C-alpha positions in Angstrom: -84.3 150.5 -83.6 -88.3 151.1 -82.7 -90.1 148.7 -80.9 -92.7 146.6 -83.2 -96.2 147.5 -82.6 -99.6 148.5 -84.4 -98.3 152.1 -84.5 -96.0 154.5 -86.3 -93.7 156.0 -83.9 -92.9 159.7 -84.1 -90.3 160.1 -81.5 -88.9 159.4 -78.2 -90.6 161.2 -75.0 -87.9 159.7 -72.6 -86.0 157.0 -71.1 -85.3 155.1 -68.1 -82.6 152.1 -67.2 -85.3 149.4 -68.0 -87.1 151.0 -71.0 -88.8 153.7 -73.0 -90.9 156.0 -74.1 -92.6 156.9 -77.5 -94.9 159.2 -79.2 -96.7 157.3 -81.4 -99.7 157.4 -84.3 -102.3 154.8 -84.6 -104.1 154.0 -87.8 -106.9 155.9 -87.3 -104.5 159.2 -87.0 -104.4 158.8 -83.3 -101.9 160.5 -80.9 -100.8 158.0 -78.6 -97.5 157.4 -76.2 -96.1 154.2 -75.4 -94.3 152.8 -72.6 -91.6 150.0 -73.8 -89.6 147.5 -71.7 -86.7 146.7 -72.9 -85.8 143.1 -74.2 -83.1 142.5 -72.5 -84.7 143.2 -69.1 -88.2 141.7 -70.2 -85.6 138.3 -70.1 -84.5 138.9 -66.6 -86.8 137.2 -64.1 -89.6 139.2 -62.5 -89.4 142.3 -64.8 -92.2 141.4 -67.5 -94.8 140.2 -64.7 -93.7 143.4 -62.6 -94.1 145.8 -65.8 -97.7 143.9 -66.4 -98.8 144.1 -63.3 -97.7 148.0 -62.4 -99.5 149.0 -65.5 -102.6 147.0 -64.5 -103.0 148.5 -61.1 -102.4 152.0 -62.8 -105.1 151.5 -65.3 -107.5 150.4 -62.1 -106.4 153.1 -59.6 -109.4 156.0 -59.2 -107.2 158.9 -61.4 -105.0 156.1 -63.2 -104.4 156.4 -66.6 -106.4 153.7 -69.1 -104.5 151.4 -71.1 -105.7 151.5 -75.0 -103.7 148.8 -75.5 -100.7 146.8 -74.7 -98.6 143.6 -75.7 -97.2 141.8 -72.6 -95.7 138.7 -73.9 -94.1 140.7 -76.8 -90.0 140.1 -76.8 -90.2 143.6 -75.9 -93.4 144.1 -74.2 -95.4 147.8 -74.1 -98.1 149.3 -73.2 -100.0 152.5 -75.2 -102.3 155.4 -73.8 -104.2 157.9 -75.3 -102.0 161.0 -75.7 -104.6 163.0 -73.3 -103.6 160.7 -70.3 -100.8 162.8 -69.8 -97.3 161.6 -68.9 -98.6 158.1 -68.0 -95.5 155.9 -69.6 -93.5 158.6 -66.8 -95.8 157.4 -64.2 -95.7 153.5 -65.2 -91.6 153.8 -65.2 -91.7 155.4 -61.9 -94.1 153.2 -60.4 -91.5 150.4 -61.0 -89.3 152.3 -59.1 -86.6 153.2 -61.8 -85.6 156.9 -62.9 -87.4 158.1 -66.0 -85.6 161.3 -67.7 -87.9 163.0 -70.0 -87.1 164.8 -73.3 -87.1 168.1 -73.1 -90.3 169.6 -75.1 -89.8 171.7 -77.8 -91.6 175.1 -77.9 -95.1 174.7 -79.8 -95.3 176.5 -83.2 -97.5 179.7 -82.9 -98.5 181.5 -85.9 -97.0 185.1 -84.9 -93.2 185.2 -85.7 -91.3 183.0 -83.5 -89.4 184.9 -80.7 -86.2 183.8 -79.1 -86.9 180.7 -76.0 -84.7 181.1 -72.9 -83.9 178.2 -71.1 -84.6 174.3 -71.4 -88.1 173.9 -71.2 -89.1 172.0 -68.3 -91.1 168.9 -68.0 -94.8 169.0 -67.8 -95.6 166.2 -65.2 -94.5 165.8 -61.5 -93.1 162.9 -60.2 -96.3 160.2 -59.4 -96.5 158.4 -56.3 -95.4 154.6 -56.5 -98.3 151.8 -56.4 -98.1 149.5 -53.7 -97.9 145.9 -53.7 -95.3 146.6 -56.7 -94.0 143.0 -57.2 -90.1 142.9 -56.4 -87.7 141.8 -59.4 -86.3 138.6 -58.4 -82.8 139.2 -59.6 -82.2 142.7 -59.0 -82.8 145.7 -61.5 -80.9 144.9 -64.8 -78.4 146.8 -66.0 -78.7 148.8 -69.1 -77.8 147.4 -72.5 -77.1 150.5 -73.5 -76.4 153.1 -71.1 -79.0 155.1 -69.8 -81.1 156.9 -72.3 -79.9 160.4 -72.7 -82.5 163.3 -73.2 -82.6 164.6 -76.6 -82.0 168.0 -76.9 -85.2 170.5 -78.0 -87.0 167.2 -79.3 -90.8 168.0 -79.5 -92.5 166.5 -76.3 -96.3 165.6 -78.4 -96.5 164.6 -82.1 -98.9 167.5 -82.4 -96.4 169.8 -81.5 -94.5 169.2 -84.6 -95.2 171.3 -87.6 -92.8 170.0 -90.8 -95.2 171.2 -93.7 -97.0 174.5 -94.4 -100.3 174.5 -93.1 -103.1 174.5 -96.2 -104.8 177.3 -97.6 -102.5 180.0 -95.5 -101.1 182.6 -97.6 -97.4 182.0 -98.6 -94.8 184.1 -96.6 -92.4 184.1 -99.3 -93.7 187.5 -100.3 -91.0 189.1 -97.0 -87.3 189.0 -97.0 -86.3 185.6 -95.3 -83.2 186.0 -93.1 -80.3 183.9 -92.4 -80.6 181.0 -90.0 -79.4 181.8 -86.7 -76.1 180.8 -85.4 -77.6 178.4 -83.0 -79.0 175.2 -85.1 -82.7 175.2 -84.7 -84.6 172.2 -83.2 -85.1 169.1 -85.4 -88.4 167.5 -85.7 -88.4 163.8 -86.5 -90.3 163.1 -90.1 -91.5 159.6 -90.7 -88.8 158.2 -93.3 -89.3 154.3 -95.0 -87.4 152.4 -92.0 -88.7 154.8 -89.0 -87.9 158.6 -87.7 -85.3 160.7 -89.6 -84.4 164.1 -88.4 -85.4 167.0 -90.8 -83.9 170.8 -90.5 -86.6 173.1 -89.3 -87.4 175.8 -91.6 -85.0 178.9 -90.8 -86.8 181.7 -89.0 -88.7 184.2 -91.0 -88.3 188.0 -90.2 -91.7 189.8 -91.0 -91.8 193.3 -91.4 -92.0 195.6 -88.2 -95.3 195.7 -86.3 -96.3 199.0 -87.4 -95.8 198.6 -91.2 -98.9 197.0 -93.1 -98.4 194.5 -95.1 -97.1 194.8 -98.7 -100.6 194.8 -101.0 -99.3 193.9 -105.1 -103.2 195.0 -106.1 -103.6 198.4 -104.6 -107.3 199.8 -104.7 -107.4 201.9 -108.0 -110.1 204.8 -108.7 -112.9 203.5 -110.9 -113.0 205.1 -114.3 -116.5 203.7 -115.3 -119.4 204.1 -113.6 -121.8 201.1 -113.4 -125.4 201.1 -114.7 -127.8 200.9 -112.5 -128.7 197.0 -111.7 -131.9 195.4 -113.3 -134.8 194.9 -110.4 -134.6 192.3 -108.8 -137.4 188.9 -109.3 -137.4 188.0 -106.0 -140.5 185.8 -106.6 -138.9 183.0 -108.9 -135.7 183.3 -106.6 -137.3 182.5 -103.4 -139.0 179.6 -105.2 -135.5 178.3 -106.4 -134.1 178.7 -102.6 -137.4 176.9 -100.9 -136.6 174.2 -103.6 -133.1 173.8 -102.8 -133.7 174.1 -99.2 -136.6 171.2 -99.6 -133.7 169.3 -101.1 -131.3 169.9 -98.3 -134.0 169.0 -95.2 -135.2 165.8 -96.9 -131.6 164.4 -97.8 -130.8 165.3 -94.3 -133.8 163.0 -93.0 -132.5 160.1 -95.6 -129.3 160.3 -94.5 -130.3 160.2 -90.9 -132.3 157.1 -92.1 -129.7 155.1 -93.4 -127.7 155.7 -90.4 -129.8 155.2 -87.5 -130.2 151.9 -86.7 -133.1 152.4 -84.4 -135.1 155.5 -85.7 -136.3 157.8 -82.8 -133.6 156.4 -80.3 -130.7 158.4 -79.3 -127.3 156.3 -79.6 -125.7 155.5 -76.1 -122.7 158.3 -75.0 -119.6 156.6 -75.8 -117.6 154.4 -73.9 -114.3 154.1 -75.0 -111.8 156.0 -76.8 -112.4 156.0 -81.1 -109.4 153.3 -80.9 -110.9 150.2 -82.7 -110.5 148.0 -79.8 -112.2 148.8 -76.3 -109.0 149.9 -74.2 -110.1 152.9 -72.6 -113.6 151.8 -71.6 -114.8 153.2 -68.3 -116.4 150.0 -67.4 -114.8 147.7 -65.4 -114.3 144.1 -66.2 -112.4 141.7 -64.7 -110.3 140.5 -67.5 -109.2 142.9 -70.5 -108.2 140.3 -73.1 -107.0 143.0 -75.8 -104.1 143.6 -73.1 -103.4 140.3 -72.3 -103.3 138.6 -75.9 -102.5 140.0 -79.1 -104.9 142.1 -81.1 -108.1 139.8 -82.2 -105.8 136.8 -81.8 -106.9 133.1 -81.3 -105.5 134.1 -78.1 -107.6 137.1 -77.2 -110.9 135.3 -78.6 -110.3 132.6 -76.0 -110.2 135.0 -73.1 -112.8 136.6 -74.2 -115.0 133.8 -74.5 -114.1 132.6 -70.9 -113.6 135.9 -69.0 -116.8 136.7 -68.0 -117.7 133.9 -66.1 -114.8 134.3 -63.5 -115.9 134.6 -60.2 -114.2 135.9 -57.2 -115.3 133.7 -54.1 -114.6 134.7 -50.4 -116.1 132.9 -47.5 -116.0 134.8 -44.5 -115.7 132.7 -40.8 -116.5 133.6 -37.4 -116.2 131.9 -34.3 -114.4 131.4 -31.0 -111.1 129.6 -30.4 -111.5 126.8 -27.2 -109.3 124.2 -25.7 -109.7 120.9 -27.3 -110.0 119.2 -24.1 -112.1 121.3 -21.7 -113.3 124.2 -24.1 -112.3 126.7 -22.4 -112.1 129.7 -24.6 -108.3 131.0 -25.5 -109.5 134.6 -26.2 -113.1 135.6 -25.2 -113.8 138.1 -28.4 -115.0 136.0 -31.1 -112.3 136.2 -34.2 -113.3 136.6 -37.8 -110.8 135.5 -41.0 -111.4 135.3 -44.8 -110.4 132.7 -47.5 -110.1 133.8 -51.0 -110.1 132.0 -54.2 -111.4 131.7 -57.6 -114.6 130.0 -59.3 -116.1 129.9 -62.7 -119.7 129.8 -63.4 -120.8 126.5 -65.0 -124.8 126.9 -65.3 -126.4 130.3 -66.1 -128.2 130.2 -63.0 -125.8 130.7 -60.7 -123.9 127.7 -60.2 -120.4 128.4 -59.7 -117.5 125.5 -59.1 -115.0 126.7 -57.0 -112.0 124.9 -54.4 -113.3 123.1 -51.8 -110.7 123.6 -49.5 -111.2 127.5 -50.1 -115.1 127.5 -49.8 -115.3 124.8 -47.1 -112.3 124.2 -45.6 -111.5 120.9 -43.3 -111.4 121.6 -39.3 -107.9 121.7 -38.7 -107.6 124.5 -41.8 -110.7 126.2 -39.9 -108.6 126.3 -36.6 -105.0 127.0 -38.2 -107.1 130.4 -39.6 -108.6 131.4 -36.2 -105.8 131.1 -34.2 -103.8 132.9 -37.0 -106.6 135.7 -36.9 -105.7 135.4 -32.5 -102.2 135.8 -33.0 -101.9 139.1 -34.9 -105.1 140.3 -32.3 -102.4 139.4 -29.7 -99.7 141.6 -31.5 -102.1 144.6 -31.7 -102.8 144.5 -28.1 -98.8 144.1 -27.5 -99.3 140.5 -25.7 -97.2 138.6 -28.3 -94.5 139.8 -31.0 -94.6 139.7 -34.8 -92.0 137.1 -35.2 -93.6 134.5 -32.8 -97.2 134.1 -34.7 -96.3 131.0 -36.6 -95.1 129.8 -33.1 -98.0 130.5 -31.3 -100.5 129.1 -34.0 -98.2 125.4 -34.4 -98.2 124.7 -31.1 -101.7 125.0 -30.4 -103.3 123.8 -33.9 -103.7 120.4 -32.0 -105.2 121.0 -29.4 -107.8 124.0 -29.8 -111.1 124.0 -31.9 -113.2 126.4 -33.6 -116.8 126.4 -32.6 -120.0 128.9 -32.3 -120.9 130.8 -29.5 -121.6 127.2 -27.8 -119.1 124.7 -27.6 -121.1 122.0 -29.5 -122.0 125.1 -32.2 -120.4 125.1 -35.8 -118.8 128.5 -36.4 -120.3 131.2 -38.6 -119.7 131.2 -42.5 -121.0 133.5 -45.0 -119.9 133.1 -48.4 -119.8 135.7 -51.4 -119.3 136.0 -55.0 -118.1 139.2 -57.4 -117.6 139.0 -60.5 -115.3 141.4 -62.7 -113.2 143.4 -60.6 -113.5 142.7 -56.9 -112.6 143.8 -53.5 -112.2 141.9 -50.2 -114.5 142.0 -47.1 -117.4 143.4 -49.5 -120.4 141.8 -48.5 -123.2 144.4 -50.2 -123.7 144.5 -54.2 -121.8 143.7 -56.4 -121.5 140.8 -54.0 -123.6 138.0 -54.2 -124.5 135.6 -51.4 -124.2 132.4 -51.9 -123.8 128.7 -50.2 -121.9 125.6 -50.7 -124.1 122.5 -52.4 -121.6 119.8 -53.0 -117.9 119.4 -52.3 -115.7 117.0 -52.9 -112.3 115.8 -50.8 -108.8 116.4 -52.1 -108.2 112.9 -52.9 -111.7 113.2 -55.3 -110.6 116.5 -57.3 -111.0 119.2 -54.3 -114.0 120.6 -56.2 -116.9 122.0 -54.7 -120.2 123.6 -55.9 -121.6 127.1 -55.1 -125.4 128.4 -55.9 -125.3 131.8 -56.2 -128.4 134.3 -55.3 -128.3 135.5 -58.7 -128.9 134.5 -62.4 -128.2 135.2 -65.9 -124.4 135.1 -65.0 -122.0 134.5 -68.1 -121.3 131.0 -68.2 -118.2 129.0 -69.1 -118.6 125.8 -71.5 -116.9 122.5 -70.1 -114.9 120.4 -73.0 -116.0 116.9 -72.1 -113.5 115.4 -74.3 -110.5 117.0 -73.9 -107.1 115.1 -74.2 -104.6 116.5 -72.3 -101.0 115.4 -72.6 -97.2 116.5 -71.8 -96.4 119.3 -74.0 -100.1 120.4 -74.4 -100.3 124.7 -74.4 -103.3 125.6 -72.6 -104.3 129.1 -70.9 -104.9 129.8 -67.4 -107.3 132.3 -65.5 -107.2 133.1 -61.7 -108.3 136.1 -59.9 -104.8 137.8 -58.3 -103.8 140.7 -56.9 -100.7 142.9 -56.0 -101.9 144.9 -53.4 -100.4 144.2 -49.9 -103.0 145.0 -47.5 -105.3 141.9 -47.4 -108.2 143.7 -46.2 -108.8 146.3 -48.9 -107.3 144.4 -51.3 -108.4 144.5 -55.3 -108.8 141.5 -57.9 -108.7 141.2 -61.0 -108.7 138.2 -63.5 -105.2 137.4 -64.7 -104.1 135.0 -67.2 -101.1 133.0 -68.6 -100.0 130.8 -71.4 -99.2 127.4 -69.6 -97.3 124.2 -71.0 -98.2 121.1 -69.1 -95.4 119.0 -67.9 -96.6 115.8 -67.2 -99.7 113.7 -66.0 -99.7 112.5 -62.4 -100.9 108.3 -63.0 -100.5 107.6 -59.6 -104.2 108.8 -58.8 -107.4 107.6 -60.7 -108.0 111.1 -60.8 -105.0 112.2 -63.3 -104.2 115.4 -62.9 -101.6 117.3 -64.3 -99.0 119.7 -63.8 -98.3 122.8 -65.6 -94.9 125.2 -65.9 -96.5 128.2 -64.3 -99.1 129.7 -61.6 -101.1 133.0 -61.4 -100.5 133.2 -57.9 -102.2 132.5 -54.1 -105.7 133.1 -55.3 -105.9 131.7 -58.3 -106.8 127.7 -56.6 -110.5 127.4 -58.3 -109.5 129.3 -62.0 -109.5 127.5 -64.9 -107.7 126.3 -67.8 -109.1 126.8 -71.0 -108.5 125.4 -74.5 -107.9 127.6 -77.5 -111.7 127.9 -78.0 -112.1 129.0 -74.6 -114.0 126.0 -73.2 -112.8 124.7 -69.9 -110.4 121.5 -69.9 -109.8 121.5 -65.8 -109.7 123.4 -62.3 -106.1 125.3 -60.9 -105.3 124.1 -57.3 -102.3 123.8 -55.4 -99.7 121.2 -56.0 -99.0 119.6 -52.0 -95.7 118.0 -53.8 -94.1 121.4 -54.3 -92.2 123.1 -51.7 -94.3 126.2 -52.1 -97.5 124.6 -52.5 -97.9 126.4 -55.9 -100.9 126.6 -57.6 -99.8 124.3 -60.5 -102.1 121.4 -60.3 -105.0 121.3 -62.4 -107.9 118.4 -62.0 -109.4 117.5 -65.1 -112.4 118.1 -66.5 -113.7 115.1 -65.7 -113.7 115.7 -62.1 -115.9 118.6 -62.2 -118.3 116.8 -65.0 -118.8 114.1 -62.0 -119.4 116.4 -59.4 -122.3 118.2 -61.2 -123.9 115.0 -62.4 -123.6 113.9 -58.6 -125.5 117.5 -57.6 -128.1 116.8 -60.6 -127.0 120.3 -62.3 -125.5 120.4 -65.9 -123.2 122.5 -67.7 -125.5 124.7 -69.8 -125.1 128.3 -71.6 -128.2 130.7 -71.3 -129.5 132.9 -74.0 -127.5 135.6 -73.5 -124.1 133.3 -73.6 -125.1 132.4 -76.6 -125.9 135.9 -78.1 -122.4 137.2 -76.3 -120.5 134.3 -78.4 -122.4 134.9 -81.4 -120.9 138.8 -81.2 -117.8 137.4 -80.6 -117.3 135.5 -83.7 -118.9 138.8 -85.5 -116.6 140.4 -84.3 -113.6 138.8 -84.7 -114.8 138.2 -88.3 -114.9 141.6 -88.9 -118.6 142.0 -89.1 -119.1 145.0 -86.5 -122.5 145.6 -87.8 -123.9 141.9 -86.6 -121.5 142.1 -83.3 -122.7 145.3 -82.0 -126.6 144.0 -82.6 -125.4 140.6 -80.4 -123.6 142.6 -77.9 -126.5 144.7 -77.5 -128.7 141.4 -77.0 -126.1 139.8 -74.5 -125.3 143.0 -72.5 -129.3 143.5 -71.8 -129.7 139.7 -71.0 -126.8 139.4 -69.0 -126.0 143.2 -67.5 -123.1 141.5 -65.4 -121.2 140.7 -68.9 -119.4 144.0 -68.8 -117.1 142.5 -71.4 -120.1 142.7 -73.7 -120.4 145.8 -73.2 -116.8 146.7 -73.9 -116.3 144.9 -77.3 -120.1 146.2 -78.2 -117.9 149.6 -77.9 -114.9 148.5 -79.9 -117.3 147.1 -83.2 -118.9 150.7 -82.9 -115.0 152.0 -82.9 -113.7 149.7 -85.4 -117.0 150.1 -88.0 -116.0 154.1 -88.3 -118.2 157.2 -88.8 -118.3 156.6 -92.6 -119.8 153.1 -92.1 -123.5 153.1 -92.7 -123.9 149.6 -93.1 -126.7 148.3 -91.2 -129.5 151.0 -92.1 -132.5 151.2 -92.9 -133.2 150.2 -96.8 -136.7 151.5 -97.6 -134.7 155.1 -97.5 -132.7 154.3 -100.2 -135.4 154.2 -103.0 -137.4 157.2 -101.0 -134.3 159.6 -101.3 -133.5 158.5 -104.8 -137.1 159.2 -106.0 -137.6 162.3 -104.2 -133.7 163.5 -105.0 -134.9 162.8 -109.0 -138.1 164.7 -108.5 -136.5 168.0 -106.8 -133.4 168.3 -109.0 -136.3 168.4 -111.9 -138.5 171.3 -110.8 -134.9 173.3 -109.9 -134.0 173.0 -113.3 -137.2 173.9 -114.6 -137.0 177.0 -112.0 -134.1 178.1 -112.9 -135.0 177.5 -117.3 -138.0 180.1 -116.4 -135.7 182.5 -114.6 -133.5 182.5 -117.7 -136.5 182.9 -120.1 -137.4 186.0 -118.4 -134.1 187.4 -118.2 -133.7 187.2 -122.3 -137.5 188.8 -122.5 -136.4 191.2 -120.0 -133.3 192.4 -122.5 -135.3 193.2 -125.9 
């Protein structure tokens, strides 16, 4: 049984204990390779998440294969790559830590008579290196449902290696005798049947004539018996005129076609930034969120993620200071220590205002002391005066008797705040990191929300749904930054998303936060919950009542609007935000021409909105090469009139030529 998806699967490329790799063709006839995780494996805890995270991590690596399209929420999750990306599914399965058995490749058909092939074709690719930070499965590697896939002998490795029909416009090989089929069975090639690939036998080997014997010519050259008369004198002048008129017609028609096909005459089209796939998956741009890879193609969920995705911000605050004894001010360590706190945020005003988590961007003194002591303990481990297993003991023993200060005991420690949009990296202080400062912060009991002002304008903005009614069993989408890297200092962060369900509302506090059944990881606090239209209905925070303190508590949108009102800041979309949303509406409605124009405006007015550029390319690819919509309307009547005049002129010229020929005969 083949996996579901928007492709026609041609044949198997290989398999592993947890899934298979297929060759397929998309709706536009392009070749792709698809890695599919078995449904039974996907149902085991941890495997679906690991499959998605490893695929995204590979795509974001410098030489990683870009994802063409994926559906990680399917019963059998799958991810597709352009065929030009090579053995990407093999890299994915091996990065998951499982064995992969590629199907041996059949020899590519050639025009010369086939020669016997000795030996089994070897796999093309080597073993890729595993990606760091791959999540480990919770319940161990599930056992395969039907056994480890076995290699299929002599199956073609790529769909373009299949030649199941004669090449058009080529001479038939039936003029030569055909030898019997060899004793060993010929390789089988898959042929798409009504319910999936079927196996059809390859044609018998054709034994052509010996190399030194010319092919038989049924029409040999004969001796001429009639000598032709001398040709009449050519009248080149009239023919030259006809040729000139035809040339004018061709040039004029070409200019008209260019005018019809060009949206902006005189300006060349920008170079393509995505594969011609109808969706923006292979773009070299690096948006923080790829909605088409985290939801069904052109679904309401993709639309909602596309609306909110560009406004997500990675927040990092770097603290530098000294740890002292609270009683006498003595330094615990003479050298200053630096540590960071990282979380998520969302732009709520296009002038650079961001809402985030208070305890992340402006932590209380006890949290600062804990972070500083942990940094001191790690330094002592590096120096060899403390063992790694004693770090937590060292910190707990001193957190109540220590303070974190600046250079002087009365000074506050230094803090530097930065925000990054799209894909972010830790400890970046130059562009694309944007400096910022905390404007106002609410304590935990009031929502644990902070307002930050970044030093950059025209940022993509989210809209708050102030009338949202959230109750138990409500379905929401949550967004927040996360990473799979294990090295904290050099970690790369992207925007993650997940569909969640509200499990209940906490009525014990006036804030009435609500709890959800899933979380996105440590750094998602300050992230958002959105409704089906992409509007924000709450902010993610850690649930202190849970043993793991997971980010499954959502502060309602009322707390967010209260903070904005207290600071005198309104939740306002900019011109670029309206242009971007108009482009999304047109794109999801199938109006690619309007979408392209709107995305161009949005990207020009808000350059940090990389999703506008990605979806702009998707609209270009979806429109196709034959779509001349949006062309210059003036060119239609001009071309029609010019074409008619040229046609009349050519007819007259030909008539004059024929008349002269008749007169010359008599």
